[in-house]
C-alpha positions in Angstrom: -28.5 28.1 39.6 -26.9 31.5 39.2 -23.4 30.1 39.3 -24.4 27.3 36.8 -25.9 29.9 34.4 -22.7 32.0 34.7 -20.6 28.9 33.9 -22.8 28.0 31.0 -22.5 31.5 29.6 -18.7 31.4 29.9 -18.6 28.0 28.1 -20.9 29.3 25.4 -18.7 32.4 25.0 -15.5 30.2 24.9 -17.2 28.0 22.3 -18.1 31.0 20.1 -14.5 32.4 20.4 -13.1 28.9 19.7 -15.2 28.6 16.5 -14.1 32.1 15.5 -10.4 31.1 15.9 -11.0 27.8 13.9 -12.6 29.8 11.1 -9.5 32.0 11.0 -7.2 29.0 10.7 -9.2 27.2 7.9 -8.0 29.6 5.1 -4.4 28.6 5.9 -5.4 24.9 5.3 -7.6 25.5 2.3 -6.0 28.5 0.6 -7.6 30.1 -2.4 -5.9 29.5 -5.7 -3.4 26.9 -4.3 -4.6 23.6 -5.8 -1.5 21.6 -4.7 -2.2 22.4 -1.0 -5.9 21.4 -1.4 -4.9 18.1 -3.1 -2.6 17.2 -0.2 -5.5 18.0 2.3 -7.9 15.7 0.4 -5.3 13.0 0.0 -4.4 13.1 3.8 -8.2 12.8 4.7 -8.5 9.9 2.3 -5.5 8.1 4.0 -7.1 8.9 7.4 -10.4 7.3 6.3 -8.7 4.2 5.0 -6.6 3.8 8.2 -9.8 3.9 10.3 -11.7 1.5 8.1 -8.7 -0.9 8.4 -8.5 -0.3 12.2 -12.2 -1.3 12.7 -11.8 -4.5 10.6 -8.6 -5.6 12.4 -10.3 -7.2 15.4 -12.4 -9.4 13.0 -9.2 -11.1 11.8 -8.3 -11.7 15.5 -11.7 -13.3 16.1 -11.4 -15.5 13.0 -8.0 -16.7 14.0 -9.1 -17.6 17.6 -12.2 -19.3 16.3 -10.1 -21.3 13.8 -7.9 -22.4 16.6 -11.0 -23.5 18.5 -12.2 -25.5 15.5 -15.0 -23.1 14.5 -15.2 -21.8 11.0 -16.6 -18.3 11.4 -14.4 -16.5 8.8 -15.9 -15.7 5.4 -15.2 -18.3 2.7 -12.5 -16.3 1.0 -10.4 -16.3 4.3 -11.2 -19.8 5.5 -8.5 -21.4 3.4 -5.9 -19.3 5.2 -6.3 -21.4 8.4 -5.4 -20.2 11.9 -1.8 -19.4 11.0 -2.7 -17.5 7.8 -5.4 -15.5 9.6 -2.9 -14.6 12.3 -0.4 -13.4 9.6 -3.3 -11.5 7.9 -4.1 -9.9 11.3 -0.6 -8.7 11.6 -0.6 -7.4 8.0 -3.8 -5.5 8.6 -2.4 -3.9 11.7 0.7 -2.9 9.8 -1.5 -1.4 7.0 -3.3 0.6 9.6 0.0 2.2 10.9 1.2 2.6 7.3 -1.8 4.6 6.2 -1.5 6.8 9.3 2.1 7.5 8.6 1.4 8.2 4.9 -1.3 10.6 6.1 1.3 12.5 8.2 3.8 12.5 5.3 1.2 14.0 2.9 -0.2 16.5 5.4 3.1 17.7 7.1 4.0 20.2 4.3 0.5 21.7 4.5 0.7 22.1 8.3 4.3 23.6 8.2 3.3 26.0 5.4 0.4 27.2 7.5 2.7 27.7 10.5 5.3 29.5 8.5 2.7 31.8 6.9 1.0 32.6 10.2 4.4 33.2 12.0 5.5 35.4 9.1 2.3 37.5 9.1 2.4 37.9 12.8 6.0 39.0 12.9 5.5 41.3 9.9 2.4 42.8 11.6 4.3 43.5 14.8 6.8 45.6 12.9 3.9 47.5 11.3 2.4 48.4 14.7 3.0 51.9 16.0 5.7 53.1 18.3 2.9 53.8 20.8 1.9 50.1 20.9 5.5 48.9 21.3 6.4 51.2 24.2 3.3 50.1 26.1 3.7 46.3 25.6 6.2 44.1 27.3 8.6 42.4 24.9 8.8 39.2 26.9 5.0 38.9 27.0 4.8 39.7 23.3 7.3 37.0 22.3 5.4 34.5 24.4 2.1 35.3 22.7 3.7 34.6 19.3 5.4 31.5 20.5 2.3 30.0 22.1 0.1 31.1 19.2 2.2 29.3 16.6 2.5 26.2 18.8 -1.2 26.3 19.3 -1.8 26.3 15.6 0.5 23.3 15.2 -1.3 21.4 18.0 -4.7 22.2 16.7 -3.9 21.0 13.2 -2.4 17.8 14.4 -4.9 16.9 17.1 -8.1 18.4 15.9 -7.7 16.9 12.4 -5.9 13.7 13.4 -7.2 12.9 16.9 -10.6 14.2 17.6 -12.0 13.8 14.1 -10.6 10.3 13.6 -11.7 9.3 17.2 -15.3 10.2 16.5 -15.2 8.3 13.1 -13.7 5.2 14.7 -16.2 5.3 17.6 -19.1 5.5 15.2 -17.7 2.6 13.1 -17.1 0.4 16.2 -20.5 1.0 17.7 -22.0 0.1 14.3 -20.1 -3.2 14.3 -21.2 -4.0 17.9 -24.8 -3.3 17.0 -24.9 -5.4 13.8 -22.7 -8.3 15.0 -24.1 -8.5 18.5 -27.1 -6.7 19.9 -28.3 -3.3 21.2 -27.3 -4.0 24.8 -23.6 -3.8 23.8 -24.2 -0.6 22.0 -26.1 0.8 25.0 -23.3 0.0 27.4 -20.7 1.5 25.1 -22.8 4.6 24.6 -23.3 5.1 28.3 -19.6 4.5 29.0 -18.5 7.0 26.3 -21.1 9.6 27.3 -20.1 9.5 31.0 -16.4 9.5 30.1 -16.8 12.5 27.8 -18.9 14.4 30.4 -16.5 13.7 33.2 -13.5 14.5 31.1 -14.9 17.8 29.8 -16.2 18.9 33.2 -12.9 18.3 35.0 -10.9 19.7 32.1 -12.9 23.0 32.2 -11.9 23.2 35.9 -8.3 22.5 35.0 -8.3 25.0 32.1 -9.0 27.8 34.7 -6.0 26.6 36.8 -3.9 26.3 33.6 -4.8 29.9 32.7 -3.5 31.1 36.1 -0.3 29.0 35.6 0.3 30.5 32.1 -0.2 34.1 33.5 2.3 33.4 36.2 4.7 31.8 33.7 4.4 34.9 31.5 5.0 37.2 34.5 8.1 35.2 35.6 9.4 35.2 32.0 8.9 38.9 31.6 10.7 39.6 34.9 13.6 37.4 33.8 13.9 39.1 30.4 13.5 42.6 31.9 16.2 41.9 34.5 18.6 40.5 31.9 18.1 43.4 29.5 18.9 45.7 32.4 21.9 43.7 33.5 24.1 46.8 34.0 21.5 48.6 36.0 21.1 45.6 38.3 24.9 45.5 38.8 25.1 49.3 39.5 22.6 49.1 42.3 23.8 45.7 43.7 20.3 44.4 43.1 21.1 40.8 42.2 19.5 39.4 45.3 16.5 41.7 44.9 16.0 40.6 41.3 16.4 36.9 42.2 13.8 37.4 45.0 11.4 39.1 42.6 11.8 36.3 40.0 11.5 33.7 42.8 8.2 35.3 44.0 6.8 35.0 40.5 8.0 31.4 40.2 6.4 30.7 43.6 3.0 31.6 42.3 3.7 29.6 39.2 4.7 26.5 41.3 1.5 26.8 43.3 -0.7 26.8 40.2 1.4 24.0 38.7 0.8 21.8 41.8 -2.9 22.3 41.5 -2.7 21.4 37.9 -0.9 18.1 38.7 -3.3 17.2 41.5 -6.3 17.8 39.2 -4.7 15.7 36.5 -4.3 12.7 39.0 -8.1 13.1 39.8 -8.9 13.2 36.1 -6.8 10.1 35.2 -8.3 8.0 38.0 -11.9 9.0 37.1 -11.3 8.2 33.5 -9.7 4.8 34.4 -12.7 4.0 36.6 -15.3 4.8 34.0 -13.5 2.9 31.1 -12.8 -0.1 33.3 -16.4 -0.3 34.5 -17.6 -0.2 30.8 -15.1 -2.7 29.7 -16.0 -5.2 32.5 -19.8 -4.9 31.8 -19.3 -5.5 28.1 -16.9 -8.4 28.8 -19.4 -9.9 31.2 -22.1 -9.7 28.6 -19.8 -11.5 26.1 -18.8 -14.1 28.7 -22.5 -14.9 29.3 -23.0 -15.2 25.5 -20.1 -17.7 25.3 -21.5 -19.7 28.2 -25.0 -19.7 26.5 -23.5 -20.8 23.2 -24.7 -17.8 21.3 -21.2 -16.4 21.0 -17.8 -17.9 20.2 -14.6 -17.5 22.1 -13.5 -15.4 19.1 -16.4 -13.1 19.7 -15.3 -12.7 23.3 -11.8 -11.8 22.2 -13.1 -9.4 19.5 -15.3 -7.5 21.9 -12.3 -7.1 24.2 -10.2 -5.9 21.3 -12.8 -3.3 20.3 -13.1 -2.0 23.9 -9.3 -1.7 24.1 -9.4 0.0 20.7 -11.9 2.5 22.1 -10.0 2.9 25.4 -6.7 3.9 23.9 -7.7 7.0 22.1 -10.2 8.0 24.8 -7.4 8.0 27.4 -5.9 10.9 25.6 -9.2 12.8 25.3 -8.8 14.8 28.4 -5.3 15.9 27.5 -6.2 16.6 23.9 -9.4 18.5 24.9 -7.5 20.6 27.4 -4.7 21.3 25.0 -7.1 22.2 22.2 -8.8 24.6 24.6 -5.5 26.1 25.6 -4.4 26.2 21.9 -7.5 28.1 21.0 -6.8 30.6 23.8 -3.2 31.0 22.7 -4.3 31.3 19.1 -7.0 33.8 20.1 -4.3 36.0 21.7 -2.2 35.8 18.5 -5.2 36.6 16.3 -6.1 39.5 18.6 -2.5 40.7 18.0 -3.0 40.4 14.3 -6.1 42.4 14.5 -4.4 45.2 16.4 -4.8 48.2 14.0 -1.6 49.9 12.8 -1.8 53.5 14.0 0.2 54.8 11.1 -0.9 53.5 7.6 -0.1 54.3 4.0 -2.9 55.9 2.1 -4.3 53.7 -0.7 -2.9 56.2 -3.2 0.4 56.9 -1.4 3.2 57.8 -3.7 7.0 57.3 -3.4 8.7 60.2 -1.8 10.7 62.2 -4.3 13.6 64.0 -2.6 15.1 66.8 -4.7 17.1 68.5 -2.0 15.6 67.6 1.3 13.7 70.7 2.4 11.9 69.9 5.6 9.0 72.1 6.8 6.6 72.0 9.8 3.5 74.1 9.3 1.4 74.8 12.4 2.1 71.3 13.8 0.2 70.1 16.8 0.8 66.8 18.5 0.3 65.0 21.8 0.9 61.4 22.8 -2.4 61.7 24.8 -5.2 64.0 23.8 -5.2 65.5 27.3 -1.6 66.4 27.2 -0.4 68.3 24.1 3.3 68.3 23.4 3.7 70.5 20.3 1.4 73.5 20.1 1.6 75.0 16.7 5.2 74.6 15.5 6.3 76.4 12.4 9.8 75.3 11.4 11.7 75.5 8.1 14.8 73.5 7.4 16.2 74.5 4.0 17.8 71.8 1.8 21.5 71.2 2.7 21.4 73.2 6.0 21.9 72.1 9.5 19.2 73.2 12.0 19.6 72.4 15.7 16.6 72.0 18.1 17.4 72.6 21.7 15.3 73.0 24.9 14.8 71.5 28.3 13.5 68.0 28.9 9.9 67.6 27.9 9.9 70.6 25.6 9.1 68.4 22.5 12.4 68.3 20.6 12.6 64.5 20.3 9.0 64.4 19.4 9.8 66.4 16.2 12.2 63.6 15.2 9.6 60.9 15.7 7.1 62.8 13.6 9.6 63.3 10.8 10.2 59.6 10.7 6.5 59.1 11.0 6.4 57.0 14.1 3.3 59.1 14.8 1.1 61.3 12.6 0.6 65.0 13.5 -2.8 65.7 15.0 -2.8 69.2 13.4 -0.9 71.0 10.7 1.4 69.3 8.3 5.0 68.1 8.0 6.5 68.1 4.5 9.6 67.1 2.7 10.2 69.0 -0.6 6.5 70.1 -0.4 5.3 66.5 0.0 3.2 65.8 3.1 4.8 62.7 4.8 1.2 61.3 5.3 0.8 61.2 1.4 3.9 59.1 0.7 4.8 55.5 1.5 6.5 54.8 4.8 9.1 52.7 3.1 10.2 55.5 0.8 10.1 58.0 3.6 12.3 55.8 5.9 14.7 55.2 3.0 15.5 59.0 2.7 16.1 59.6 6.4 19.1 58.5 8.4 19.0 58.5 12.1 21.9 58.5 14.7 20.2 58.1 18.1 21.5 58.9 21.5 22.2 55.2 22.2 22.9 53.1 19.2 21.4 49.7 19.7 23.2 46.9 17.8 22.1 43.4 16.9 23.8 40.5 18.6 25.8 39.7 15.5 29.0 40.7 13.8 30.3 44.2 13.2 30.0 43.5 9.5 26.3 42.6 9.9 25.6 45.7 12.0 27.3 48.2 9.6 25.9 46.4 6.6 22.4 46.8 8.1 22.5 50.3 6.7 21.9 49.0 3.1 20.8 45.5 2.3 23.3 43.7 0.1 26.2 46.1 0.6 29.6 44.8 -0.5 32.4 44.4 1.9 34.3 47.2 0.2 31.3 49.6 0.8 31.1 48.5 4.5 34.8 49.2 5.0 34.5 52.6 3.3 31.7 53.5 5.6 33.7 52.3 8.6 36.7 54.4 7.5 34.6 57.5 7.1 33.3 56.9 10.7 36.9 56.4 11.8 36.4 52.9 13.3 38.0 50.8 10.5 41.4 50.7 12.2 39.8 49.6 15.5 37.9 46.8 13.8 40.8 45.3 11.8 42.9 45.3 15.1 40.4 43.0 16.7 41.2 39.2 16.5 38.1 38.5 14.4 38.1 41.8 12.6 34.7 42.5 11.0 33.5 39.1 12.1 33.7 40.2 15.8 30.4 39.6 17.6 29.2 42.7 19.4 27.0 41.0 22.0 23.5 41.6 23.2 22.6 45.2 22.3 26.3 45.8 21.5 27.5 45.4 25.1 31.0 44.2 24.1 31.7 47.7 22.6 32.2 50.9 24.4 29.7 53.8 24.0 32.0 55.6 21.6 32.6 52.4 19.5 28.9 51.7 19.3 28.2 55.3 18.1 30.8 55.0 15.4 29.3 51.7 14.2 26.0 53.5 14.2 27.5 56.4 12.2 29.1 54.0 9.7 25.7 52.2 9.3 24.0 55.5 8.5 26.7 56.6 6.2 26.3 53.3 4.3 22.6 54.1 4.0 23.6 57.5 2.4 20.3 59.4 3.1 19.7 63.0 1.9 18.2 63.9 5.3 20.0 63.2 8.6 18.5 63.2 12.1 20.9 63.3 14.9 18.8 62.7 18.1 21.1 63.7 20.9 23.7 61.5 19.2 26.6 62.3 21.6 24.9 63.2 24.9 25.6 59.7 26.3 29.3 59.9 25.7 32.2 61.5 27.7 33.5 64.9 26.6 36.6 63.6 24.9 34.8 60.8 22.9 32.1 63.4 22.1 34.6 65.8 20.6 36.1 63.0 18.5 32.8 61.9 17.2 31.6 65.4 16.5 34.1 65.6 13.6 32.6 62.5 12.0 29.1 63.8 12.5 30.0 67.2 10.9 31.7 65.4 7.9 28.6 63.2 7.7 26.3 66.2 7.4 28.1 67.7 4.4 25.7 68.0 1.5 22.8 66.8 3.6 19.8 68.4 5.3 20.6 67.8 9.0 18.3 68.2 12.0 20.2 68.0 15.2 18.3 67.4 18.5 20.8 68.4 21.1 21.2 68.5 24.8 24.8 69.8 25.0 24.7 73.2 23.4 28.4 73.2 22.7 27.9 70.5 20.0 25.6 72.7 17.9 27.2 76.1 18.1 28.2 76.1 14.4 24.7 75.1 13.2 23.1 77.2 10.4 20.2 77.9 12.7 19.3 77.0 16.3 15.7 76.7 17.3 14.8 76.9 21.0 11.7 75.0 22.1 9.9 75.4 25.4 6.7 73.8 26.4 5.9 72.8 22.8 6.4 76.2 21.2 9.4 77.9 19.6 10.5 80.8 21.8 13.7 81.7 19.9 15.6 80.9 16.8 18.8 82.2 15.1 22.5 81.6 15.0 24.5 80.9 18.1 26.1 84.4 18.4 22.8 86.2 17.8 21.0 84.2 20.4 23.7 84.8 23.0 23.5 88.5 22.2 19.7 88.5 22.9 20.3 87.2 26.4 17.1 85.2 26.2 16.2 81.5 26.9 19.1 80.1 24.8 21.7 82.4 26.6 20.3 81.2 29.9 20.7 77.5 28.9 24.2 78.2 27.6 25.4 80.0 30.7 24.0 77.3 33.0 25.7 74.5 31.1 29.0 76.5 31.0 28.8 76.9 34.8 28.1 73.2 35.2 31.0 72.2 33.1 33.3 74.7 34.9 32.3 73.2 38.2 
């Protein structure tokens, strides 16, 4: 009893969640203020109703044709003149009309369904980009893409089968049972009711069991997919460590678990199919026996016998899909629930209702007693006061974990400060729109990540709608134009996944060109050359220095030699500023900066 109660509670909870998901989908089918969409929905439902009315009357024409061949005039007076041949043709025409109205229903409704899918997919994709950096670094990209893919497919399935399979099936069953009751007697209706009830109970009970197995199969599928994507994204690392066999074994282990769940799913499907066939066949035989007895007794005609058979087959065909449809609807509701949960994930960083557009006059950046920690228990910045005057270059240095990269993330507002304020030209970044903030800051990261598209597209990404001449000018300023035009496809050269077809220096130059095209007043160089070799780094430093002319530049640096000519150098340690000044002054103090400089000089000399 305890197990039964627990199962019932789970079912009730699933039903509540399923209804909640359906309520969220309805506005996409019946959108406020869009009369055209509503008209299409109403018209599609009208076509559906007409198709089912015709479907229920179709076996009557079959009966009349059979009776006419047997010399019995059972057809209404208006159809008697048609004769057996005419009634047979009429039967064919009615069947065709049934199919025609169903197809017309699909034609009318398809734009509504596709609009709902497109809108949901757009909202989900847009929302994912609004979510915080914290969310994205804790979620697996492969798993996230599967949630979106399954969720959108789930909506499509739900729209098609819930509206055009389950609803119509119920309508058709009610109509057929009404016909059996009025044309025959209650015994036929009783047998059909018992058959359908047992069929539905058996189907739902077995499908609930199968849904649990399917859940495990989906989890293993997601895990295998994530491992595959993770391995392919880290292709170079796999090669470096000769781990191809290890990765294949890891993937195969995940697929082994998936295969085991898939086998259980297929076995349970065989059991479901046989059970359904047994129940339907039993009901069909009982009804046909009743009809056969009626024919022998003279109370029914051969046409009645044929009609009863036609109605039972008509019931059987859609019921055969009930288990599959029910399981898929359950799975669709689960997948859609995951997608709607994703849509309900709150964005950590939001614009204020009265947020204004950032107005940059010079690009004066200031941090006032800034506190921040990715976790409340582990503070990163502990009261930072930093002033970056407009048009100056300020470098931030320090050991790993000191908080220097965190300042860059706060400036771009990937996160909000937990204490103090960060301002640009005396405007708190929390009081301005994120779009206007991002438009005024250009970033050259340590590792420029490129889209798997052309060089033209990647440079042009810096400013939407940039002309080819502007893209080439940016490439020339980044000293990569000559390299690009020497390529066989020039600016149409595809750079590969994450830009793997280009060297580190080439990727950085594309990144610099992209940022130059954006032409921001504030520039953030986040260890922009630390991943490069010394010679390439020296070449790119000239471009970065030219790029900073007339701009406010914040350089987060690991190699101190790259920032020796900065207007001011700030030394961070354990989230606090321990030193600041010009390069020569800091060396003369023989403090933390001098210690870092000497250690790096010794390492390079060695």
